[in-house]
N, C-alpha and C positions, 0 to 999 in steps of 0.2 A: 548891795544889798544893805538894807537897813537893819540897824541892830534888833528893831521889833520884828521883822520877818524872820530873823534867825531864831529868834527867841520863840516866836510862834512854831516854827519847825521842829525846834528841839522838844518843845513841850507837848506837841502833837503825837509825836514819835513816842516820845516816854508814856503817855497816855495808852497809845493804841498797843503799843508792845507790852506794857504793863498788863494788859488783859489778853494778851495772845498766847493761850496755853499751847497751842501747836507749836508755834514758833520756839517758845521756851522749851518744850520737850525735845525739839531737834537741835537746840543749843545755838539757835540763830542770835546774832550780837550786833548792836548798831555801831558801826564804826564812825560814820558821818552821815549829817543830815543837814540839809538847805533846803530853800524853797524850791521843789521841782526835782530833788536831787536826793538819792540816799545810797549809801554803801553799808551793806551787812556781810557778814561772814559766817560759815558754818563749818565747824570742824567735822571730817568725814570720820565717823567713828566705825569700828568693826561691824556693828549691827546695821549699819547703812549701806554696806556693799552688796552687790549682785553676784550671781556665780562665776563671774569673770572678775571678782576682786575689785570692781569700780563702783563708784558711788551710783546708787538706783537714780535713774532719770527723774523719777517723779519726786525724789526728795531734792534734787537740784532745782526742779521746777517749783517746789514749795519755797526754796531760798529766793529764786527769781520773783515769786508771787508776793512774798513779803516785802522784798525791796520795793517792788511797783507800788504796793500799798502805802509804804511808808513815804514814799515821794509823791504819790497823788494826794495824801491827806496832808502835807507838809504845809498847806496853807491855812490851815485851821479849820477846815469845813470837812465833814465826814462825806467821802465819796466810796463808791464801789465799783468795781471793774466789771464790763461786761464780757470780757475775756482778754486772753494774750497769748503770745508766741514765744517760744524759746528754741533758739537754735544753739545747739551744743559746739563750742568751738573747741573743746579738750575736755578729756575724761577727768572726773575726780576720782582720786585714789585715796585709800584709807590714810588717815592723818593729815591728808591736805586741808587747807583752808580755802 
């Protein structure tokens, strides 16, 4: 990857996430971004768990949606998704990232 492409990906993520009040409210944080790739984390707080003490699936989907958006927009052009699909491989527990 060229240094310019990396800089575009980083700047695109900064701009998008800087305006994303929903992701900020959920505590979603950018760990890494590169063209076409993004890693974000979200600490599961006590107010994010369902009646079984597990992270609410809708909140996990919000994390996935934000990561998908950062990756899709990492080329410096604004894009929006028509949809996405989430398969839960493991439950999120309170305090987990």
